[in-house]
C-alpha positions as CSV (number, residue, x, y, z in Angstrom):
1,M,-9.5,9.7,-15.3
2,R,-13.0,8.8,-16.6
3,H,-14.9,11.5,-14.7
4,K,-12.8,14.6,-15.1
5,K,-15.3,16.0,-17.6
6,N,-18.1,15.6,-15.1
7,H,-16.5,16.9,-11.9
8,R,-17.9,20.4,-12.2
9,K,-21.5,19.1,-12.3
10,F,-21.0,17.2,-9.1
11,F,-20.6,20.3,-7.0
12,T,-24.4,20.8,-7.5
13,F,-24.8,17.6,-5.5
14,L,-22.3,18.2,-2.6
15,S,-25.4,18.5,-0.4
16,A,-27.1,15.5,-1.9
17,S,-27.7,13.9,1.5
18,A,-29.6,16.9,2.6
19,L,-31.7,16.9,-0.6
20,F,-32.8,13.3,0.1
21,L,-34.3,14.4,3.4
22,L,-36.8,16.5,1.5
23,I,-37.9,13.7,-0.8
24,P,-40.9,11.5,0.3
25,G,-40.4,8.6,1.2
26,C,-25.0,-15.3,-22.5
27,S,-24.2,-15.2,-25.3
28,D,-20.6,-13.9,-25.6
29,P,-19.8,-12.4,-22.2
30,G,-17.2,-10.3,-23.8
31,T,-19.7,-8.3,-25.9
32,A,-20.7,-4.9,-24.4
33,G,-23.3,-3.8,-26.8
34,V,-27.1,-3.6,-26.2
35,T,-28.3,-7.2,-25.9
36,K,-31.5,-9.2,-26.4
37,S,-34.2,-7.7,-24.1
38,V,-31.7,-6.4,-21.6
39,I,-31.9,-2.6,-21.8
40,Q,-35.5,-1.5,-21.3
41,E,-36.3,1.7,-23.2
42,I,-32.7,2.8,-23.0
43,T,-32.3,6.6,-22.9
44,P,-29.3,8.2,-24.5
45,A,-27.1,9.5,-21.8
46,S,-27.2,13.2,-21.2
47,P,-23.9,14.9,-21.9
48,N,-24.6,17.7,-19.3
49,G,-26.3,15.9,-16.4
50,I,-25.6,13.0,-14.1
51,N,-26.2,9.6,-15.7
52,V,-26.7,6.6,-13.4
53,G,-27.2,3.0,-14.5
54,W,-29.6,0.9,-12.5
55,S,-29.9,-2.9,-12.8
56,V,-32.6,-4.6,-10.7
57,Y,-32.9,-8.2,-9.8
58,T,-36.5,-8.7,-11.0
59,L,-39.7,-6.7,-11.2
60,E,-41.8,-9.8,-10.4
61,N,-41.2,-9.4,-6.7
62,D,-42.8,-6.7,-4.5
63,F,-39.6,-6.2,-2.6
64,F,-37.7,-5.1,-5.8
65,K,-40.7,-3.2,-7.2
66,R,-40.6,-1.0,-4.1
67,M,-36.8,-0.5,-4.4
68,D,-37.1,0.3,-8.1
69,K,-39.9,2.8,-7.6
70,S,-38.2,4.8,-4.9
71,L,-34.9,4.9,-6.8
72,K,-36.6,6.1,-10.0
73,E,-38.7,8.7,-8.1
74,D,-35.6,10.2,-6.4
75,A,-33.6,10.2,-9.6
76,G,-36.5,12.2,-11.2
77,N,-36.6,14.6,-8.3
78,L,-32.9,15.3,-8.6
79,G,-32.8,15.6,-12.3
80,I,-30.7,12.6,-12.8
81,T,-30.9,10.5,-16.0
82,L,-31.5,6.9,-15.1
83,L,-30.7,4.1,-17.5
84,T,-32.6,1.1,-16.3
85,H,-32.3,-2.7,-16.8
86,N,-34.4,-5.6,-15.5
87,Q,-32.3,-8.8,-14.9
88,N,-35.5,-10.9,-14.8
89,N,-33.7,-13.1,-12.2
90,D,-31.4,-14.4,-15.0
91,P,-27.6,-14.4,-14.2
92,E,-26.6,-14.2,-17.9
93,E,-29.1,-11.3,-18.4
94,M,-27.6,-9.6,-15.4
95,L,-24.1,-9.9,-16.8
96,W,-25.1,-8.7,-20.3
97,G,-27.2,-5.9,-19.0
98,C,-24.6,-4.5,-16.6
99,K,-22.0,-4.6,-19.3
100,S,-24.4,-2.8,-21.6
101,L,-24.9,-0.1,-19.0
102,I,-21.2,0.3,-18.4
103,A,-20.8,0.7,-22.2
104,Q,-23.1,3.7,-22.1
105,D,-22.0,7.2,-20.9
106,I,-22.9,6.5,-17.2
107,D,-21.3,8.1,-14.2
108,A,-22.2,5.5,-11.6
109,L,-23.8,2.1,-11.5
110,V,-26.3,0.7,-8.9
111,V,-27.0,-3.0,-9.0
112,S,-29.2,-5.4,-7.0
113,P,-27.7,-8.6,-8.3
114,C,-29.7,-11.9,-8.9
115,Y,-26.3,-13.6,-9.0
116,P,-23.5,-12.1,-6.8
117,G,-21.0,-14.5,-8.4
118,Y,-20.8,-12.2,-11.4
119,M,-20.2,-9.0,-9.4
120,E,-16.4,-9.3,-9.4
121,E,-16.3,-9.2,-13.2
122,I,-18.9,-6.3,-13.3
123,V,-17.1,-4.3,-10.7
124,D,-13.7,-4.7,-12.5
125,L,-15.2,-3.5,-15.8
126,A,-16.8,-0.5,-14.1
127,H,-13.7,0.5,-12.3
128,E,-11.7,0.3,-15.6
129,K,-13.9,3.2,-16.6
130,D,-13.6,4.9,-13.2
131,I,-17.3,4.2,-12.6
132,P,-18.2,3.8,-8.9
133,I,-20.5,0.9,-8.2
134,V,-23.1,0.5,-5.4
135,I,-24.6,-2.9,-4.7
136,V,-28.0,-3.0,-3.1
137,D,-29.1,-6.2,-1.2
138,I,-28.2,-9.9,-1.9
139,G,-24.4,-9.8,-1.7
140,D,-21.2,-8.6,-3.3
141,G,-19.7,-11.9,-4.5
142,G,-16.4,-10.9,-2.9
143,S,-16.0,-8.0,-5.3
144,D,-14.1,-4.8,-4.6
145,K,-17.4,-2.7,-4.8
146,D,-17.6,0.8,-3.6
147,A,-20.5,0.2,-1.3
148,L,-22.9,-2.6,-0.3
149,I,-26.3,-1.7,1.2
150,V,-28.0,-4.6,2.9
151,S,-30.3,-5.4,5.8
152,D,-28.7,-6.6,9.1
153,C,-29.6,-10.2,8.2
154,T,-28.1,-11.7,11.3
155,A,-30.3,-9.5,13.6
156,G,-33.3,-10.3,11.4
157,G,-32.8,-14.0,11.5
158,E,-32.4,-13.9,15.3
159,A,-35.6,-11.8,15.6
160,V,-37.6,-14.4,13.6
161,A,-36.2,-17.2,15.8
162,E,-37.1,-15.4,19.0
163,Y,-40.7,-14.8,17.8
164,A,-41.1,-18.4,16.7
165,L,-40.0,-19.6,20.1
166,R,-42.4,-17.2,21.7
167,L,-45.3,-18.6,19.7
168,L,-44.3,-22.2,20.5
169,K,-44.6,-21.6,24.3
170,D,-48.4,-21.8,23.7
171,A,-48.0,-25.3,22.2
172,P,-46.0,-27.3,24.7
173,S,-46.9,-30.7,23.1
174,H,-45.2,-29.9,19.8
175,K,-42.2,-31.8,18.5
176,K,-38.8,-30.0,18.7
177,E,-38.0,-30.1,15.0
178,M,-37.5,-27.2,12.6
179,A,-36.5,-26.7,8.9
180,V,-34.9,-24.0,6.9
181,L,-35.1,-23.1,3.2
182,K,-32.0,-21.1,2.1
183,C,-31.4,-18.7,-0.8
184,E,-28.7,-19.5,-3.4
185,S,-25.4,-20.2,-1.8
186,S,-23.8,-17.1,-3.5
187,A,-26.2,-14.8,-1.6
188,V,-23.9,-14.7,1.4
189,Y,-25.7,-12.0,3.3
190,A,-29.2,-13.6,2.8
191,N,-27.7,-16.9,4.0
192,R,-26.9,-15.2,7.3
193,R,-30.7,-15.1,8.0
194,G,-31.0,-18.8,8.1
195,D,-27.6,-19.3,9.9
196,A,-28.7,-16.9,12.7
197,F,-32.1,-18.5,13.0
198,I,-30.5,-22.0,13.2
199,S,-28.1,-20.9,15.9
200,K,-30.8,-19.2,18.0
201,V,-33.2,-22.2,18.0
202,K,-30.5,-24.7,18.6
203,D,-29.5,-22.8,21.7
204,A,-33.1,-23.1,22.8
205,G,-33.0,-26.9,22.5
206,Y,-34.5,-27.4,19.0
207,E,-33.3,-29.7,16.3
208,I,-32.9,-28.6,12.6
209,S,-34.1,-31.6,10.8
210,A,-33.7,-30.3,7.3
211,V,-31.9,-27.5,5.4
212,E,-32.4,-27.1,1.7
213,Y,-31.3,-24.6,-0.9
214,A,-34.3,-23.4,-2.9
215,N,-32.5,-20.6,-4.8
216,S,-35.0,-17.9,-3.8
217,D,-37.6,-19.5,-6.0
218,E,-41.2,-20.2,-4.9
219,N,-41.7,-23.3,-7.1
220,I,-38.4,-24.9,-6.0
221,A,-39.3,-24.2,-2.4
222,Y,-42.7,-25.9,-2.9
223,T,-40.9,-29.0,-4.3
224,K,-38.2,-29.0,-1.6
225,T,-40.8,-28.6,1.2
226,K,-42.8,-31.6,-0.1
227,K,-39.6,-33.6,0.1
228,M,-38.8,-32.3,3.6
229,I,-42.2,-33.3,5.1
230,L,-42.0,-36.7,3.5
231,Y,-38.8,-37.5,5.4
232,H,-39.4,-35.3,8.4
233,P,-43.1,-35.3,9.2
234,D,-42.7,-33.8,12.7
235,I,-41.4,-30.4,11.6
236,T,-43.1,-27.7,13.6
237,V,-41.5,-24.6,12.2
238,L,-40.2,-23.7,8.8
239,F,-38.1,-20.6,8.1
240,A,-37.4,-19.4,4.6
241,E,-34.8,-16.8,3.9
242,N,-37.1,-14.9,1.6
243,D,-40.9,-14.5,1.1
244,P,-41.2,-16.3,-2.3
245,M,-39.8,-19.5,-0.7
246,A,-42.0,-19.1,2.3
247,L,-45.1,-18.9,0.1
248,G,-44.0,-22.0,-1.8
249,A,-43.5,-23.9,1.5
250,S,-46.9,-22.7,2.7
251,R,-48.5,-24.0,-0.4
252,A,-46.9,-27.4,0.0
253,L,-47.8,-27.7,3.7
254,K,-51.4,-26.7,3.0
255,E,-51.7,-29.4,0.3
256,A,-50.3,-32.0,2.8
257,G,-52.8,-31.0,5.5
258,K,-50.0,-29.7,7.7
259,E,-51.4,-26.2,8.3
260,D,-50.3,-26.2,11.9
261,V,-46.6,-25.8,10.9
262,L,-45.5,-22.2,11.6
263,V,-44.0,-20.7,8.4
264,F,-41.8,-17.6,8.4
265,G,-40.3,-15.6,5.6
266,F,-38.1,-12.6,5.1
267,D,-38.8,-9.4,3.0
268,G,-42.3,-8.2,4.0
269,S,-43.9,-8.6,0.5
270,Q,-47.6,-7.9,0.1
271,Q,-48.2,-11.5,-0.8
272,A,-46.5,-12.6,2.4
273,V,-48.5,-10.1,4.5
274,N,-51.7,-11.4,2.9
275,A,-50.7,-15.0,3.6
276,I,-50.1,-14.0,7.3
277,V,-53.5,-12.3,7.6
278,E,-55.1,-15.4,6.1
279,G,-53.3,-17.7,8.5
280,E,-51.1,-19.4,5.9
281,M,-47.9,-17.9,7.3
282,S,-46.9,-16.8,10.8
283,G,-44.6,-13.9,10.2
284,T,-42.0,-12.2,8.0
285,M,-39.2,-9.8,8.5
286,L,-39.9,-6.6,6.6
287,Q,-36.9,-5.0,4.9
288,D,-37.2,-1.4,3.9
289,S,-36.5,-1.8,0.2
290,E,-37.7,1.7,-0.6
291,K,-35.0,3.1,1.8
292,M,-32.5,0.8,0.2
293,G,-33.2,2.2,-3.3
294,R,-33.0,5.8,-2.1
295,L,-29.8,5.0,-0.2
296,G,-28.3,3.3,-3.2
297,L,-28.7,6.4,-5.3
298,E,-27.6,8.8,-2.5
299,T,-24.5,6.7,-1.9
300,A,-23.6,6.7,-5.6
301,L,-23.8,10.5,-5.6
302,Q,-21.6,10.7,-2.5
303,L,-19.0,8.6,-4.2
304,L,-19.1,10.8,-7.3
305,N,-18.5,13.8,-5.0
306,K,-15.5,12.0,-3.6
307,E,-17.2,11.8,-0.2
308,I,-16.8,8.8,2.1
309,P,-20.2,7.1,2.8
310,A,-21.2,6.4,6.4
311,Y,-20.2,2.7,6.3
312,D,-21.2,0.5,9.3
313,E,-18.4,-1.8,8.3
314,P,-15.7,0.4,6.8
315,D,-13.3,-2.4,6.0
316,N,-16.1,-4.2,3.9
317,K,-17.8,-1.0,2.7
318,V,-21.1,-2.2,4.1
319,I,-24.1,0.0,5.1
320,Y,-26.8,-1.7,7.1
321,T,-30.5,-0.9,7.0
322,G,-33.0,-1.9,9.6
323,G,-36.4,-3.7,9.4
324,Y,-39.2,-5.0,11.6
325,L,-41.1,-8.1,12.2
326,I,-44.7,-8.6,11.0
327,G,-46.4,-11.1,13.2
328,K,-49.2,-13.6,12.7
329,D,-51.9,-11.0,13.0
330,G,-50.3,-9.0,10.3
331,E,-49.2,-6.3,12.7
332,M,-45.7,-5.0,13.4
333,V,-44.2,-6.9,16.3
334,N,-41.1,-4.9,17.1
335,K,-40.3,-1.2,16.3
């Protein structure tokens, strides 16, 4: 087994969960060598300590910046060697980078995937070397991962819908049309946000006039929103499954003089909060990405210690994290 040589050092971390309470909060896909710009300042794996690979979706988004920061801080506090990789929101870079990390002497791999469709291949490669793999956010791509840490996206989408309906009570003359911008179709869990929103507002008598996939991208969302309002000028609410898409939609609506449309996002990025305060968005569901990062590392250590994580869905190996809604005044709506 791959980890027999490291089992002694894991006893130091048998109480890893308790320690975390004290920490403040493609080219050729078959090649496994270090590739293009994939591994950032790669550090040789320590032969005596615990070595964890960490591949992050992108560092251009506040949500993932917070996740990356908390995971790195906790790894440092615990004396863990962290080999890091930035996917730059590029599926091929993600695949290359994860293969490169697996080829290093790592004990566990934590991934926040920009393209869950590659996770099955990555998980299989990791398991061939007896490396446990924890996925943080986005989705698992149907892979046999060891754990998935993700927000309760259904509850979050419902919360946004309820808040939008509450705001619309003060505008009885509005049209009953809404629209949704969805993340990439492979992001199964993120897609639950829009699905839950749609179900909730339909039950309240609203019509979903348009649903578009904007692949989590602000510029694509901007273009798709311009198309939406051209064919559906009476849209009164637009919900985007993440904040970059909400910001792109807000920009398109502002240019079209439709600033009365209520725009909601999901993530709680600083850019979205600023847009809410400035009246360009009406709300966003804040996910605790710092907690996700910490929990990703903690769960990896539990798996290395042969502990069973506290799954919320044991059959699917899913652990849910909570969040809260930031309303149109920039304040927390629900605790």
